[in-house]
N, C-alpha and C positions, 0 to 999 in steps of 0.2 A: 471476337472479344475486342473490347476497346484498347486503344493504345496504353491509357492509364492503366487499366487491370493487367495488360500484358507486361507492363514495367514492373510491376510488383509481383506478380503471380510465377511462383516458382515451387510447385507443390512437391516436387522429388528432391529439391536441393541440389541440383546440377550446377547452378551458377553461384550459390552464396554458400553451399556447404551445409545449410539446414533447411528444412522445407519453409517457405515463405508463402504467405497468402495475402492478398489484396483486402482492403476494407470490406467487410461483409461477404467474403468469399471463402472463409474457412468452414471446415467441416462442424457440424453441429456438437460434436464431443470435445473438441478444443475450445477452451475458454481462458480468459485472462484471470489474474488473480482476483480483482474485482468481482468478475462474473462468478468465481468460485465461492468467494466470500458472500455474496447475496443469496447464494444457495446453502450456506451453512458449512461450506467444504473449504479445505487448504490443500495445497500440492502435496503434503506429506513428506517433504524432504526430496522429492522427485526433482529433477532438473527439467527445464522447459524442452518440449519436443519440437516446437514451431515457432515461427515469429510472424506477426501482423504488420504489414507496413502501409502508411498512409501519406499523403502530401499534406502539410500544413503551411500554407505559403510557398516560400522558397525552400523550406526545410522539410526532410523526410523523418517521419517519426516512427517508432516501432513500439510494439507490446510483446511480451513473451506471452506464448499459449502454452497451456497444460492440459494433459489428457485426463478428462473428468472421470474416466473409469478407473484410474487408480488415485483419485482423491480420497482424503479421509475427512471425516467429520471434524470440524473445528473444535478445539478444546475450550471446555467452559470453566471459568473461575469458580472456585469453591467459595462458600460463604465466608470462611475464615480468610481467603485470599483477598476477597472484596473489602472486608473489615479493616485488614491490614492496609490495604491501598487507600482507604478513607482517612484511616490515621496518619499515614505518610503525607497525603494532601493537606490535611488540616494542619499539620505541623509547619508545612511550608508557607502558611498563612500567618504564623505567629512572629511578630517582630522580636528579635533576641533583646533589643535594647528596652523598650517600653512594655513588653510582654503583652501586647494587644493583638487580639486576633482581627486581622484585616478581611475585607471581602475580596481580596485579590492575593495572588502569589508575591512573596517578597522578592523584589528583583535582587538576582545573585550578583549584578554588577555594584549594587550599593551594599547589600548585606543587612540592610535595615529598611523599615518602611519609609515611605515618601515622606510623611510628615516629621519623622525623627531626622531624615536627611535634609530637611529644610526646603524642598522643592515646592 
């Protein structure tokens, strides 16, 4: 095993307290949140079971790994929820001063559209 992989590899958690794997060395059933999301799954409220470590320049980065056998399907928004979200986002584009709907979200720092603010 290379020194790089040996530095990050701790599958039983003896050194770090939780199982740790090097880049591309984790078992196939352990996935990151992003990998779970790509498969239409979520952790389902369960804590991470391991960590993935890799080196990025002079810093060491990590990602939590979740057991895919305990993952649940992602929740899907209902049509009513999507409609409510669309209305809420549309309301954020209406200027309270000139009552014009803009093609951008009104900045909260201004509270009004850019034209009314004089920028």
